[in-house]
C-alpha positions as CSV (number, residue, x, y, z in Angstrom):
1,X,92.9,-56.5,6.2
2,X,93.6,-57.6,2.6
3,X,90.7,-60.1,2.4
4,X,88.3,-57.4,3.5
5,X,89.6,-55.1,0.8
6,X,89.5,-57.8,-1.7
7,X,85.9,-58.6,-0.9
8,X,85.0,-55.0,-1.1
9,X,86.6,-54.5,-4.5
10,X,85.0,-57.7,-5.8
11,X,81.6,-56.4,-4.7
12,X,82.2,-53.1,-6.3
13,X,83.3,-54.8,-9.6
14,X,80.2,-57.0,-9.5
15,X,78.0,-53.9,-9.0
16,X,79.7,-52.1,-11.9
17,X,79.3,-55.0,-14.2
18,X,75.6,-55.4,-13.4
19,X,75.1,-51.7,-13.7
20,X,76.7,-51.5,-17.2
21,X,74.9,-54.7,-18.3
22,X,71.6,-53.2,-17.3
23,X,72.5,-50.0,-19.0
24,X,73.4,-51.9,-22.2
25,X,70.2,-53.9,-22.1
26,X,68.2,-50.6,-21.7
27,X,69.9,-49.1,-24.7
28,X,69.2,-52.3,-26.8
29,X,65.5,-52.1,-25.9
30,X,65.5,-48.4,-26.7
31,X,67.1,-49.0,-30.0
32,X,64.5,-51.6,-30.9
33,X,61.8,-49.1,-30.0
34,X,63.4,-46.4,-32.2
35,X,63.8,-48.9,-35.1
36,X,60.1,-49.8,-34.8
37,X,59.1,-46.1,-34.8
38,X,61.2,-45.4,-37.9
39,X,59.8,-48.4,-39.7
40,X,56.2,-47.2,-38.9
41,X,57.1,-43.7,-40.0
42,X,58.6,-45.0,-43.3
43,X,55.6,-47.3,-43.9
44,X,53.2,-44.3,-43.5
45,X,55.2,-42.2,-45.9
46,X,55.3,-45.0,-48.4
47,X,51.5,-45.4,-48.1
48,X,51.0,-41.7,-48.6
49,X,53.2,-41.8,-51.7
50,X,51.2,-44.7,-53.1
51,X,47.9,-43.0,-52.4
52,X,49.1,-39.8,-54.1
53,X,50.3,-41.8,-57.1
54,X,47.0,-43.6,-57.4
55,X,45.2,-40.3,-57.2
56,X,47.3,-38.8,-59.9
57,X,46.9,-41.8,-62.1
58,X,43.1,-41.7,-61.6
59,X,43.1,-38.0,-62.5
60,X,45.1,-38.7,-65.6
61,X,42.8,-41.6,-66.6
62,X,39.7,-39.4,-66.3
63,X,41.2,-36.6,-68.3
64,X,42.3,-39.0,-71.0
65,X,38.7,-40.0,-71.8
């Protein structure tokens, strides 16, 4: 009876290890996606700030002359 129980427990442990490894892999991939989204969002904000700054500078230059 003990070998059957041992095999059963081993298979359960194997299953749990694979389950948690796949869960960890999913979270890693999700994290990479979130990081990319935040980088894109930050880049867009930076570009808007640059455009606003250029626009203000252009207005200042036209007023100056």
